[in-house]
C-alpha positions, 0 to 999 in steps of 0.5 A: 422555480429557483435555479438550483431547484430547476437544476436538481429537477434536470439532473436528478433523474439522469443521475438516478438512472446512471446510479442504477445502471452502475449498481447493476454492473457490480460483481458480487465478491465472496462475502468472506471478504467483507469481514471475519468469519463466525469463529472470531465472533464465537471466541469473542462472545465466549471470552466476554462471557467468561470474563463477566462470570469471573469478575462481575465487579469489573463489568459493573465498573466498566458500565459505570464508567460508560454512563459517567462518561455519557453524562459528562458528554451531555453536560459539556455539550450543554455548557458549550453550546448556544443553540439546539443544533450546536448542542446536539452536534457537540453531544453526538461527537462527545458521545461517539468518543465515549463509546469508541473508548469503551469499545476499544477498552473492551477489546483490549482487556479480553485476556482470554482471547488469543493475542492474534484474535484480539488484534483482529477484533480491535481492527474490526471494532475500530472500523465500526467506530470510524464508520459511525463517526457523526461527521460521516452523516449529513444530519450530524455534520454541521459543516456539510449542512452549512455548505448545503444552505450556503449553496442552496443544495448545490453541494448535495447535488454535486456530492450525489454526482460524485457518488454516481461517478465513483460507482461507475468507475468502480463498476458498481463497487463503492470505492471513494474516488481520491483523485481527479483522474483526468488531470494525468496521463502516463507518458505525458505528465507522469512517467516521462523520463526518456527511455526505450523498452528493450525487452518484453516477456509475458511478465515484463517490459524492461525499460532502459533510460537515456543517460544525462551524463557523459560518463556512467557507472559501469554496473547498471542498476535494475529496479523491480517495483511492486506489481501491486500498482505500477512502476511509475511511483518511482517516476512520477514527475521530473522533480520527484522521480527517483529514476530521473535523479539516478540517471542524473547521478550517472547511473544506467537505470533499467526499470521493470514494468510488470504485466497487468494480468486478467483472468487468462493469467490465473496460473501465473505463479512466483516461478513466472515472476522470477524466471520471466521477470527477475532473471530475464531482466538481470540477464538483459541488462548485463548483456546490453551493458556488457557487464558480468553482473548488475546492481538490483533494487526491489520495492515492497513485494518487488523486494520480497520476491527479489529476495526469493530470486537471490536465494534461488541464484545462490542455490544455482551458483549464479553470481550476476548480482553485485549488490541489492537494495530493499525498499520497505520490504517484508521477508519475515512474517512471524509478526504479521503487523497491520495485516493480521486481520487479513492473513487469517484462514477465514479471509484467505479462504475467501480470497482463494474462492474468489481467485478460483472463481475469477482467475485473479485477485481483482484490483478492487479487492486489493484497493479496498484492503489497503484503503481500510488500513488507513480508513480515516484518511483514505475512505471517510475524509475523502467521502465526506469532502466528495459526497457531503461537501460536493468537492471535486477530488484533487489533482495529485500525482501520488493519488493518481498512481494509487488509483491505477491499480493492478490485478494479481494472478490467482496462483501467485496470490495464493503462493504469496499469502499462504506460503510467505505470509501465513506459513513464513516458509521463506524466513524459516528456509522451507519455501519450495520453488524450482525444486529447491528449498529457498532460505532467506539466509542464502541472500548473501550479496552486499545489502542495503535496506531502507524502511519507513518509520510511519509505514502502515503496510510494511512496519519498519521493525518487521522489515528490520527483523527480516533484514537481520535474517539475511545471510550477508555479512555486508549490510546497512539499514536506513530508517526514513521518516514518513510512510510507505510511499512518502518515505521513499519518494523523498527527493533531496531538494525538499529537505522534508523527511530525514533518515536514521542510519547505523551500520550494525544490524545485530541490535534489537530494533528499539536499540538500533533506533536509539543508537542510530544517527539522524540526518535531516535530509533524504536518504537518496544521497546516502544510498547513491554513495553506497550504490556508486561504491558498487558501480565498478568504475566509470565508462562512456554513457550508454544510449538505449538500444532502439528497442520495442517502443519508447518509455513508458511502454505498453504494459503500464497502460493496461487497466485493471479489469 
């Protein structure tokens, strides 16, 4: 018996048992989370049938183009191959592209279908196209077949073990592992900037970081990261940590570490995030530093709700914020961008049922949703490498952070999805909270916003539109290259991604982009100079109080259930 045969005989039974055990642990979510409701299919069928009746010639022309493309795919594969396997691989790839192009044309040309439905149909059609790519299957992936032959099947055995491991980590859910999770440990080789937890509420731990300069700006900065994933995206490793860089520039930095709620937190709402999170952190930072006000920064949803908090503070006459910075922040949802497929009633209704059943929107649901927005890069390519090629996932700090997901409380999730995203109530001055109608136009402190040109989550034109609606007369907008994370985590030493800047924000987004000046460097120094201008002079460096424990604290270590 060959060594590989013996190894397979030894490992396969235990792997099969592990897989069955993992699958038994799977908690079946609401089926409405798996795809659009029947209404979309009915509308699509009606639109397609109506188009066929109204213009039969168009349908015939489309069929002719499809079959012509299919014959061309066959011919090109035949001419470009020297063997039967090579021919079939080349043909299947070409035919898949022909079919994909035809399907995309079909969805784009259904004029009778409303624009929002057409965008949804296009998204789900594209998911189908990506899933059916020949490279996703062993029999039609020549690289995987060659690898299996080279390793005498070892790659397939390793791939099966990778699949079983992912099922175990996902408690039966088929989530592709993107990173070697054993390579990192919070507080040991990521999230290592020295500091102390100086406040703990049911919602947050507030970290104050130790100074690195003899003098610091008098006004501290309080950072509110998103509570989808964890704060240390801004404190990964020393060389790419925004926190450590800010401390080195002479700022007293406070970071909010949000709680990771389980089912017991079902009734936590935006009121709790604002009162026990934003306002509590601002109060404590000002008390510790002995200042009347602070500077603040919000990232993604952390910025969206920061804007709510600032609007509330304006209603209350609370002027403890001197300036605010927004990173990749959406506040106007009149165009739902890439999230259009997920922000319609059928999907939100399913989330509501799931949240009512479990008390939360589970981390796995959010992880799957965000992954499917970039399915090629975050699902299918990693799956091919892991399951078909048998490769171990890489040790990559950013992907480790991405895998360290969090739950969302049921009440908060529905407030956000229904009131902010679907109803767009905040942008239109109708969002009710704390007995007030909160209005985006009440955000009137000096502002800077940084959006990312390649952002697939918070499209930069959508960020720009919401920023325009804010009421401040002192606004600066910056457009970074790259995406939602890489555009933000962009230390100056890299000189990798540049940025565009132009002060007036009364132009249309496209005109602003054409007018803006480009600099081939990180936006960090530009922002730091602006922030220093709101620093209110220099004082002796402040050492953190003894506090409750050392950074990064306890809340960040709580894993999603």
